[in-house]
C-alpha positions in Angstrom: 3.8 -68.9 -61.7 5.7 -67.5 -58.7 7.3 -64.0 -58.8 9.9 -63.1 -56.1 11.9 -59.8 -55.9 15.4 -59.7 -54.5 17.8 -56.8 -53.9 21.2 -57.1 -55.5 24.0 -54.7 -54.7 26.9 -53.8 -56.9 25.2 -53.6 -60.3 25.9 -50.4 -62.1 25.3 -51.0 -65.9 23.6 -53.1 -68.4 26.5 -55.6 -68.5 26.0 -56.1 -64.7 22.2 -56.7 -65.3 22.9 -59.2 -68.1 25.4 -61.1 -65.9 22.9 -61.5 -63.1 20.1 -62.4 -65.5 22.1 -65.1 -67.2 23.2 -66.7 -63.9 19.7 -66.6 -62.3 18.0 -67.8 -65.5 20.1 -70.9 -65.4 18.4 -72.0 -62.2 16.0 -74.9 -62.5 12.4 -73.6 -62.9 13.2 -70.0 -63.7 11.1 -68.6 -66.6 12.1 -65.0 -66.5 14.3 -62.4 -64.8 13.8 -58.6 -64.8 16.5 -56.2 -63.4 15.8 -52.6 -62.3 19.3 -51.1 -62.1 18.5 -47.9 -60.2 17.0 -49.8 -57.3 18.9 -53.1 -57.6 15.6 -55.0 -57.7 15.8 -58.4 -59.4 12.4 -60.0 -60.0 12.4 -63.7 -60.8 9.5 -65.6 -62.3 9.6 -69.3 -61.7 7.5 -72.4 -62.0 8.4 -73.4 -58.4 9.7 -72.0 -55.2 13.4 -71.2 -55.4 15.8 -71.7 -52.5 17.4 -68.5 -51.3 20.8 -70.2 -51.2 20.5 -71.1 -54.8 19.6 -67.6 -55.8 22.4 -66.2 -53.7 24.9 -68.5 -55.3 23.8 -67.5 -58.8 24.1 -63.8 -58.0 27.5 -64.3 -56.4 28.6 -66.3 -59.4 27.8 -63.2 -61.5 30.0 -61.2 -59.1 27.4 -59.4 -57.0 25.8 -59.6 -53.6 22.3 -60.6 -52.7 21.1 -58.4 -49.8 18.8 -60.2 -47.3 
């Protein structure tokens, strides 16, 4: 199991967190997503290494920005 933490900007409420979670969970190999709203941290558990571009695209599909 691999856990990676990303920082996402623009999330302000539980609806925001759910949107990001749903999009990121749809990525192949993802087994769990945890969002910490106050810090914007999104921790992704996966069975394999995820491509940064894939995670960025999922976050953007939800309407938010992945900070590098």
